[in-house]
PyMOL commands that place a pseudoatom at each C-alpha (Angstrom):
pseudoatom trace, name=CA, resn=UNK, resi=1, chain=A, elem=C, hetatm=0, pos=[-69.557, 72.879, 8.660]
pseudoatom trace, name=CA, resn=UNK, resi=2, chain=A, elem=C, hetatm=0, pos=[-67.873, 69.286, 8.830]
pseudoatom trace, name=CA, resn=UNK, resi=3, chain=A, elem=C, hetatm=0, pos=[-66.379, 69.982, 4.791]
pseudoatom trace, name=CA, resn=UNK, resi=4, chain=A, elem=C, hetatm=0, pos=[-64.870, 73.104, 6.415]
pseudoatom trace, name=CA, resn=UNK, resi=5, chain=A, elem=C, hetatm=0, pos=[-63.495, 71.916, 9.467]
pseudoatom trace, name=CA, resn=UNK, resi=6, chain=A, elem=C, hetatm=0, pos=[-61.894, 69.717, 7.309]
pseudoatom trace, name=CA, resn=UNK, resi=7, chain=A, elem=C, hetatm=0, pos=[-60.071, 72.167, 4.966]
pseudoatom trace, name=CA, resn=UNK, resi=8, chain=A, elem=C, hetatm=0, pos=[-59.356, 74.009, 7.939]
pseudoatom trace, name=CA, resn=UNK, resi=9, chain=A, elem=C, hetatm=0, pos=[-57.519, 70.955, 9.811]
pseudoatom trace, name=CA, resn=UNK, resi=10, chain=A, elem=C, hetatm=0, pos=[-54.383, 71.192, 6.546]
pseudoatom trace, name=CA, resn=UNK, resi=11, chain=A, elem=C, hetatm=0, pos=[-51.506, 72.366, 5.981]
pseudoatom trace, name=CA, resn=UNK, resi=12, chain=A, elem=C, hetatm=0, pos=[-52.983, 75.151, 3.172]
pseudoatom trace, name=CA, resn=UNK, resi=13, chain=A, elem=C, hetatm=0, pos=[-55.856, 75.553, 5.432]
pseudoatom trace, name=CA, resn=UNK, resi=14, chain=A, elem=C, hetatm=0, pos=[-53.539, 77.118, 8.081]
pseudoatom trace, name=CA, resn=UNK, resi=15, chain=A, elem=C, hetatm=0, pos=[-51.456, 78.625, 5.550]
pseudoatom trace, name=CA, resn=UNK, resi=16, chain=A, elem=C, hetatm=0, pos=[-54.308, 80.477, 4.493]
pseudoatom trace, name=CA, resn=UNK, resi=17, chain=A, elem=C, hetatm=0, pos=[-56.403, 81.373, 7.679]
pseudoatom trace, name=CA, resn=UNK, resi=18, chain=A, elem=C, hetatm=0, pos=[-52.475, 83.050, 8.284]
pseudoatom trace, name=CA, resn=UNK, resi=19, chain=A, elem=C, hetatm=0, pos=[-52.740, 85.441, 4.967]
pseudoatom trace, name=CA, resn=UNK, resi=20, chain=A, elem=C, hetatm=0, pos=[-55.754, 86.420, 5.940]
pseudoatom trace, name=CA, resn=UNK, resi=21, chain=A, elem=C, hetatm=0, pos=[-55.373, 86.631, 9.354]
pseudoatom trace, name=CA, resn=UNK, resi=22, chain=A, elem=C, hetatm=0, pos=[-52.228, 89.277, 9.184]
pseudoatom trace, name=CA, resn=UNK, resi=23, chain=A, elem=C, hetatm=0, pos=[-54.744, 90.818, 5.825]
pseudoatom trace, name=CA, resn=UNK, resi=24, chain=A, elem=C, hetatm=0, pos=[-57.331, 91.554, 8.415]
pseudoatom trace, name=CA, resn=UNK, resi=25, chain=A, elem=C, hetatm=0, pos=[-54.908, 92.655, 11.567]
pseudoatom trace, name=CA, resn=UNK, resi=26, chain=A, elem=C, hetatm=0, pos=[-53.347, 95.052, 8.574]
pseudoatom trace, name=CA, resn=UNK, resi=27, chain=A, elem=C, hetatm=0, pos=[-57.014, 96.445, 8.351]
pseudoatom trace, name=CA, resn=UNK, resi=28, chain=A, elem=C, hetatm=0, pos=[-57.109, 96.855, 12.144]
pseudoatom trace, name=CA, resn=UNK, resi=29, chain=A, elem=C, hetatm=0, pos=[-54.404, 98.488, 12.768]
pseudoatom trace, name=CA, resn=UNK, resi=30, chain=A, elem=C, hetatm=0, pos=[-55.020, 100.879, 9.772]
pseudoatom trace, name=CA, resn=UNK, resi=31, chain=A, elem=C, hetatm=0, pos=[-58.429, 101.620, 11.126]
pseudoatom trace, name=CA, resn=UNK, resi=32, chain=A, elem=C, hetatm=0, pos=[-57.071, 102.369, 14.606]
pseudoatom trace, name=CA, resn=UNK, resi=33, chain=A, elem=C, hetatm=0, pos=[-54.682, 104.423, 13.144]
pseudoatom trace, name=CA, resn=UNK, resi=34, chain=A, elem=C, hetatm=0, pos=[-56.687, 106.311, 10.870]
pseudoatom trace, name=CA, resn=UNK, resi=35, chain=A, elem=C, hetatm=0, pos=[-59.063, 107.059, 13.833]
pseudoatom trace, name=CA, resn=UNK, resi=36, chain=A, elem=C, hetatm=0, pos=[-56.785, 108.149, 15.638]
pseudoatom trace, name=CA, resn=UNK, resi=37, chain=A, elem=C, hetatm=0, pos=[-54.714, 111.032, 13.446]
pseudoatom trace, name=CA, resn=UNK, resi=38, chain=A, elem=C, hetatm=0, pos=[-58.278, 111.418, 11.822]
pseudoatom trace, name=CA, resn=UNK, resi=39, chain=A, elem=C, hetatm=0, pos=[-57.362, 110.584, 8.554]
pseudoatom trace, name=CA, resn=UNK, resi=40, chain=A, elem=C, hetatm=0, pos=[-58.901, 108.037, 6.061]
pseudoatom trace, name=CA, resn=UNK, resi=41, chain=A, elem=C, hetatm=0, pos=[-58.071, 104.227, 5.599]
pseudoatom trace, name=CA, resn=UNK, resi=42, chain=A, elem=C, hetatm=0, pos=[-56.800, 105.025, 2.005]
pseudoatom trace, name=CA, resn=UNK, resi=43, chain=A, elem=C, hetatm=0, pos=[-54.397, 107.548, 3.530]
pseudoatom trace, name=CA, resn=UNK, resi=44, chain=A, elem=C, hetatm=0, pos=[-52.769, 104.960, 5.840]
pseudoatom trace, name=CA, resn=UNK, resi=45, chain=A, elem=C, hetatm=0, pos=[-52.835, 102.255, 2.938]
pseudoatom trace, name=CA, resn=UNK, resi=46, chain=A, elem=C, hetatm=0, pos=[-51.162, 104.857, 0.452]
pseudoatom trace, name=CA, resn=UNK, resi=47, chain=A, elem=C, hetatm=0, pos=[-49.128, 107.156, 2.506]
pseudoatom trace, name=CA, resn=UNK, resi=48, chain=A, elem=C, hetatm=0, pos=[-47.787, 104.954, 5.724]
pseudoatom trace, name=CA, resn=UNK, resi=49, chain=A, elem=C, hetatm=0, pos=[-47.813, 101.522, 4.239]
pseudoatom trace, name=CA, resn=UNK, resi=50, chain=A, elem=C, hetatm=0, pos=[-46.859, 101.514, 0.592]
pseudoatom trace, name=CA, resn=UNK, resi=51, chain=A, elem=C, hetatm=0, pos=[-44.037, 104.765, 0.793]
pseudoatom trace, name=CA, resn=UNK, resi=52, chain=A, elem=C, hetatm=0, pos=[-42.750, 104.371, 4.839]
pseudoatom trace, name=CA, resn=UNK, resi=53, chain=A, elem=C, hetatm=0, pos=[-39.752, 102.735, 4.546]
pseudoatom trace, name=CA, resn=UNK, resi=54, chain=A, elem=C, hetatm=0, pos=[-39.340, 103.218, 7.834]
pseudoatom trace, name=CA, resn=UNK, resi=55, chain=A, elem=C, hetatm=0, pos=[-42.711, 101.860, 9.328]
pseudoatom trace, name=CA, resn=UNK, resi=56, chain=A, elem=C, hetatm=0, pos=[-43.126, 99.187, 7.275]
pseudoatom trace, name=CA, resn=UNK, resi=57, chain=A, elem=C, hetatm=0, pos=[-41.453, 96.145, 9.339]
pseudoatom trace, name=CA, resn=UNK, resi=58, chain=A, elem=C, hetatm=0, pos=[-43.537, 96.828, 12.142]
pseudoatom trace, name=CA, resn=UNK, resi=59, chain=A, elem=C, hetatm=0, pos=[-46.890, 97.138, 10.337]
pseudoatom trace, name=CA, resn=UNK, resi=60, chain=A, elem=C, hetatm=0, pos=[-46.119, 93.587, 8.924]
pseudoatom trace, name=CA, resn=UNK, resi=61, chain=A, elem=C, hetatm=0, pos=[-44.709, 92.798, 12.628]
pseudoatom trace, name=CA, resn=UNK, resi=62, chain=A, elem=C, hetatm=0, pos=[-47.977, 93.876, 14.334]
pseudoatom trace, name=CA, resn=UNK, resi=63, chain=A, elem=C, hetatm=0, pos=[-50.112, 92.279, 11.136]
pseudoatom trace, name=CA, resn=UNK, resi=64, chain=A, elem=C, hetatm=0, pos=[-48.466, 89.060, 11.417]
pseudoatom trace, name=CA, resn=UNK, resi=65, chain=A, elem=C, hetatm=0, pos=[-48.918, 88.687, 15.264]
pseudoatom trace, name=CA, resn=UNK, resi=66, chain=A, elem=C, hetatm=0, pos=[-52.676, 88.913, 15.076]
pseudoatom trace, name=CA, resn=UNK, resi=67, chain=A, elem=C, hetatm=0, pos=[-51.987, 84.953, 13.925]
pseudoatom trace, name=CA, resn=UNK, resi=68, chain=A, elem=C, hetatm=0, pos=[-50.850, 84.095, 17.632]
pseudoatom trace, name=CA, resn=UNK, resi=69, chain=A, elem=C, hetatm=0, pos=[-54.581, 84.323, 18.724]
pseudoatom trace, name=CA, resn=UNK, resi=70, chain=A, elem=C, hetatm=0, pos=[-55.621, 82.199, 15.693]
pseudoatom trace, name=CA, resn=UNK, resi=71, chain=A, elem=C, hetatm=0, pos=[-52.787, 80.225, 16.232]
pseudoatom trace, name=CA, resn=UNK, resi=72, chain=A, elem=C, hetatm=0, pos=[-53.616, 79.703, 20.241]
pseudoatom trace, name=CA, resn=UNK, resi=73, chain=A, elem=C, hetatm=0, pos=[-57.791, 79.007, 18.750]
pseudoatom trace, name=CA, resn=UNK, resi=74, chain=A, elem=C, hetatm=0, pos=[-56.417, 76.291, 16.647]
pseudoatom trace, name=CA, resn=UNK, resi=75, chain=A, elem=C, hetatm=0, pos=[-54.140, 74.941, 19.339]
pseudoatom trace, name=CA, resn=UNK, resi=76, chain=A, elem=C, hetatm=0, pos=[-57.315, 74.371, 21.590]
pseudoatom trace, name=CA, resn=UNK, resi=77, chain=A, elem=C, hetatm=0, pos=[-59.047, 72.853, 18.698]
pseudoatom trace, name=CA, resn=UNK, resi=78, chain=A, elem=C, hetatm=0, pos=[-56.475, 70.050, 18.504]
pseudoatom trace, name=CA, resn=UNK, resi=79, chain=A, elem=C, hetatm=0, pos=[-56.096, 70.782, 14.756]
pseudoatom trace, name=CA, resn=UNK, resi=80, chain=A, elem=C, hetatm=0, pos=[-52.079, 70.683, 14.486]
pseudoatom trace, name=CA, resn=UNK, resi=81, chain=A, elem=C, hetatm=0, pos=[-52.106, 70.765, 10.369]
pseudoatom trace, name=CA, resn=UNK, resi=82, chain=A, elem=C, hetatm=0, pos=[-53.880, 73.849, 10.414]
pseudoatom trace, name=CA, resn=UNK, resi=83, chain=A, elem=C, hetatm=0, pos=[-50.806, 74.945, 13.034]
pseudoatom trace, name=CA, resn=UNK, resi=84, chain=A, elem=C, hetatm=0, pos=[-48.332, 73.767, 11.310]
pseudoatom trace, name=CA, resn=UNK, resi=85, chain=A, elem=C, hetatm=0, pos=[-49.541, 75.726, 8.395]
pseudoatom trace, name=CA, resn=UNK, resi=86, chain=A, elem=C, hetatm=0, pos=[-49.938, 78.993, 10.090]
pseudoatom trace, name=CA, resn=UNK, resi=87, chain=A, elem=C, hetatm=0, pos=[-46.805, 78.841, 11.963]
pseudoatom trace, name=CA, resn=UNK, resi=88, chain=A, elem=C, hetatm=0, pos=[-45.100, 78.020, 8.455]
pseudoatom trace, name=CA, resn=UNK, resi=89, chain=A, elem=C, hetatm=0, pos=[-46.652, 81.276, 7.219]
pseudoatom trace, name=CA, resn=UNK, resi=90, chain=A, elem=C, hetatm=0, pos=[-45.835, 83.134, 10.898]
pseudoatom trace, name=CA, resn=UNK, resi=91, chain=A, elem=C, hetatm=0, pos=[-41.980, 82.248, 9.581]
pseudoatom trace, name=CA, resn=UNK, resi=92, chain=A, elem=C, hetatm=0, pos=[-42.358, 82.624, 6.413]
pseudoatom trace, name=CA, resn=UNK, resi=93, chain=A, elem=C, hetatm=0, pos=[-42.951, 86.534, 7.115]
pseudoatom trace, name=CA, resn=UNK, resi=94, chain=A, elem=C, hetatm=0, pos=[-39.548, 87.062, 9.277]
pseudoatom trace, name=CA, resn=UNK, resi=95, chain=A, elem=C, hetatm=0, pos=[-37.056, 87.101, 6.127]
pseudoatom trace, name=CA, resn=UNK, resi=96, chain=A, elem=C, hetatm=0, pos=[-39.374, 89.755, 4.818]
pseudoatom trace, name=CA, resn=UNK, resi=97, chain=A, elem=C, hetatm=0, pos=[-39.726, 91.727, 8.064]
pseudoatom trace, name=CA, resn=UNK, resi=98, chain=A, elem=C, hetatm=0, pos=[-35.825, 91.562, 8.406]
pseudoatom trace, name=CA, resn=UNK, resi=99, chain=A, elem=C, hetatm=0, pos=[-35.889, 92.698, 4.614]
pseudoatom trace, name=CA, resn=UNK, resi=100, chain=A, elem=C, hetatm=0, pos=[-37.734, 96.002, 5.083]
pseudoatom trace, name=CA, resn=UNK, resi=101, chain=A, elem=C, hetatm=0, pos=[-35.731, 96.618, 8.435]
pseudoatom trace, name=CA, resn=UNK, resi=102, chain=A, elem=C, hetatm=0, pos=[-32.577, 96.130, 6.453]
pseudoatom trace, name=CA, resn=UNK, resi=103, chain=A, elem=C, hetatm=0, pos=[-34.692, 98.485, 3.113]
pseudoatom trace, name=CA, resn=UNK, resi=104, chain=A, elem=C, hetatm=0, pos=[-34.789, 101.611, 6.517]
pseudoatom trace, name=CA, resn=UNK, resi=105, chain=A, elem=C, hetatm=0, pos=[-31.474, 100.651, 7.879]
pseudoatom trace, name=CA, resn=UNK, resi=106, chain=A, elem=C, hetatm=0, pos=[-32.241, 99.926, 12.120]
pseudoatom trace, name=CA, resn=UNK, resi=107, chain=A, elem=C, hetatm=0, pos=[-31.634, 96.302, 11.604]
for i in range(1, 107): cmd.bond("trace and resi %d" % i, "trace and resi %d" % (i + 1))
show_as sticks, trace
zoom trace
């Protein structure tokens, strides 16, 4: 367990956790949306997330916001390098969100 903690409290650990947290947020959002609309998760992924220009930025924003809770845990644990890496990942998604907004014509 100490080796895992040692890895997590690094910038790379924060970036890796940010990627995994965003994927987990995406899956939770997709599962909730799919359940609410009585469709399969694959429908959400293939049609809403992949093809819909209008919702792509919102999906990425909500998926990335899942990392805020993880960031809070990192702050409480005083894993400063982890938090730095996680924040770097969150900030790296902002240009992608803006790009998706411009693509949809809503910026």
